[in-house]
C-alpha positions in Angstrom: -2.5 5.6 -8.0 -6.3 5.0 -7.9 -6.6 7.0 -11.2 -4.0 4.5 -13.0 -6.1 1.6 -11.7 -9.0 3.3 -13.0 -7.2 3.6 -16.5 -6.4 0.0 -16.6 -10.0 -0.8 -15.8 -11.5 1.4 -18.6 -8.8 0.7 -21.1 -7.0 -2.5 -20.1 -8.0 -6.0 -21.3 -9.4 -8.0 -18.3 -8.6 -11.7 -17.9 -9.6 -14.2 -15.1 -6.5 -16.7 -14.6 -6.9 -20.0 -12.5 -4.6 -21.1 -9.6 -1.5 -22.3 -10.7 -1.4 -20.4 -14.1 1.6 -18.3 -15.0 0.6 -14.7 -15.2 3.6 -13.9 -17.4 2.8 -16.7 -19.9 -0.8 -15.7 -20.2 -0.6 -11.8 -20.1 3.1 -11.1 -21.1 6.1 -10.4 -18.9 7.2 -8.0 -21.5 5.2 -5.4 -23.0 2.5 -5.0 -20.6 1.8 -3.5 -17.2 -0.2 -5.8 -14.9 -2.6 -4.8 -12.1 -4.3 -7.5 -10.1 -8.1 -6.5 -8.9 -8.6 -9.6 -7.0 -6.8 -12.6 -6.0 -3.4 -13.2 -5.0 -0.3 -14.2 -6.9 3.3 -15.4 -6.0 6.4 -13.9 -7.6 10.0 -15.5 -7.9 13.1 -16.7 -9.6 15.0 -19.5 -10.2 18.4 -20.3 -8.2 20.3 -23.4 -9.2 17.2 -25.1 -11.1 15.1 -24.4 -7.9 12.0 -22.4 -7.3 12.3 -19.3 -4.8 9.2 -17.4 -4.0 10.3 -13.6 -3.2 7.0 -11.8 -3.0 3.3 -11.9 -2.8 1.1 -9.7 -4.8 -2.7 -9.1 -3.6 -5.7 -7.2 -4.7 -5.6 -3.7 -6.4 -1.4 -4.3 -6.6 0.6 -4.1 -9.5 2.9 -6.3 -11.3 4.7 -3.2 -12.4 7.5 -2.6 -15.2 10.0 -1.3 -12.6 11.0 -4.5 -10.7 11.8 -6.5 -13.9 14.8 -4.2 -14.5 15.7 -2.6 -11.3 14.8 -5.1 -8.5 18.3 -6.7 -6.8 16.5 -9.7 -7.2 15.4 -10.8 -10.6 11.6 -11.8 -11.0 11.2 -15.1 -13.4 7.7 -15.5 -12.8 4.1 -14.7 -11.4 2.1 -17.8 -10.3 -1.8 -17.5 -9.4 -2.0 -18.6 -5.8 -5.6 -18.4 -4.9 -8.7 -20.4 -6.6 -8.4 -17.5 -9.3 -7.2 -14.2 -9.7 -8.5 -11.1 -11.8 -6.0 -9.1 -13.5 -5.9 -6.2 -15.8 -3.4 -5.7 -18.5 -2.3 -3.2 -20.8 0.6 -3.0 -23.4 3.0 -0.3 -23.6 2.0 0.6 -27.2 -1.5 1.4 -25.7 -0.4 3.2 -22.8 1.8 5.5 -25.4 -1.5 5.8 -27.4 -3.4 7.2 -24.2 -0.2 9.2 -23.2 -0.5 11.1 -26.7 -4.3 11.3 -27.1 -5.8 12.3 -23.4 -4.1 15.3 -21.6 -5.3 13.7 -17.9 -4.0 10.3 -18.7 -0.7 11.6 -20.1 -0.2 13.6 -16.9 -1.1 10.8 -14.5 0.8 8.2 -16.4 3.9 10.5 -17.1 3.8 11.0 -13.3 3.4 7.4 -12.4 5.3 5.5 -15.0 7.1 7.8 -17.3 10.4 7.0 -16.2 9.5 3.3 -16.1 8.5 3.5 -19.7 11.3 5.3 -21.0 13.9 2.5 -18.8 11.6 -0.2 -20.3 11.6 0.6 -23.8 15.2 0.9 -23.8 15.9 -2.2 -21.8 13.4 -4.1 -23.9 14.9 -3.1 -26.9 18.4 -4.4 -25.7 16.7 -7.7 -24.6 14.9 -7.9 -28.0 18.0 -7.2 -30.0 20.2 -9.9 -27.9 17.5 -12.4 -28.2 17.6 -12.2 -32.0 21.3 -12.2 -32.2 21.5 -15.1 -30.1 19.1 -16.9 -32.7 21.5 -15.6 -35.6 24.4 -16.9 -33.4 22.8 -20.4 -32.8 21.9 -20.5 -36.3 25.7 -20.0 -37.7 26.8 -22.7 -35.0 24.1 -25.0 -36.3 25.0 -24.4 -40.0 28.6 -25.3 -38.9 27.7 -28.3 -37.4 25.3 -29.7 -40.4 27.2 -28.2 -43.5 31.1 -26.6 -42.1 34.4 -28.4 -43.1 37.7 -27.6 -42.2 39.9 -25.4 -44.3 43.2 -25.5 -42.5 42.0 -24.0 -39.0 39.1 -22.3 -40.2 35.7 -23.7 -41.3 33.9 -23.0 -44.3 30.0 -23.3 -45.0 29.2 -23.2 -48.6 25.6 -22.3 -48.2 24.3 -19.7 -50.3 22.1 -17.2 -48.1 21.2 -13.9 -48.2 20.7 -11.7 -45.1 16.8 -11.9 -45.6 17.5 -15.8 -45.9 19.2 -15.3 -42.6 16.8 -13.4 -40.9 13.5 -15.9 -42.0 15.5 -18.9 -40.7 16.6 -17.0 -37.6 13.3 -15.2 -37.2 15.2 -12.1 -37.2 15.1 -8.8 -39.4 17.2 -8.4 -42.1 18.9 -5.4 -40.3 19.6 -7.3 -37.6 21.2 -9.8 -39.4 23.5 -7.4 -41.4 24.3 -5.5 -38.3 25.5 -8.4 -36.3 27.1 -10.1 -39.2 29.3 -7.3 -39.9 30.1 -7.0 -36.3 31.4 -10.2 -36.4 33.3 -9.7 -39.3 35.0 -6.5 -37.9 36.1 -8.4 -35.0 37.6 -11.1 -37.6 35.3 -14.1 -36.6 34.1 -14.5 -39.7 34.3 -14.0 -43.5 31.0 -14.0 -45.7 29.5 -13.2 -49.0 26.7 -14.6 -50.8 28.3 -18.3 -51.4 29.7 -19.1 -48.3 30.8 -18.4 -44.6 33.9 -18.6 -43.6 34.1 -19.2 -39.9 37.6 -18.1 -38.6 37.2 -19.6 -34.9 34.8 -21.7 -34.0 35.5 -21.9 -30.3 35.4 -17.9 -30.4 32.3 -17.6 -32.0 30.6 -20.1 -29.4 32.3 -17.9 -26.8 30.5 -15.0 -27.9 27.0 -16.9 -28.1 27.5 -18.0 -24.4 28.7 -14.6 -22.9 
């Protein structure tokens, strides 16, 4: 563990955060390993719109990757509790670089965080894909509200958009757009071409977004 802390001190980014500041907002909940060198932070989650504190993190402790995904209690936030906190953070990409380039570092990190990194990569990919798909679905619903009209029991949106246009509007890649639209078409929820989008059941589409 001390070796990993030294790695963060040598290769990580040092930040001083003040009392009340969100560590995740400042340093990133996804994509980073965070180590607190000095100060205290409160961790917790939201339940029925109320803040529930679940743990306190002190000097020389990690806010690790694992707890975001395997803890029985979801961690939504970590807030600096003391007057300030000194934190070190290192991105997953940088960790992977170190894993490849330095044999000693690779050995330490693989032993300490190898499984976490593998789990993180898959779950982060799933999370980012879900966020992108939600944006695309939200765009479809928004286009229907603004431009859609009834055609029998279906809705038609006559706005010519390419998959690249969709991706730009939804801040997603063209590939993600194509994958999701094909999936919706295969499930008989929509039909589309370059000139129009036919929504076969807007209520079912909204249910997909809500799931």
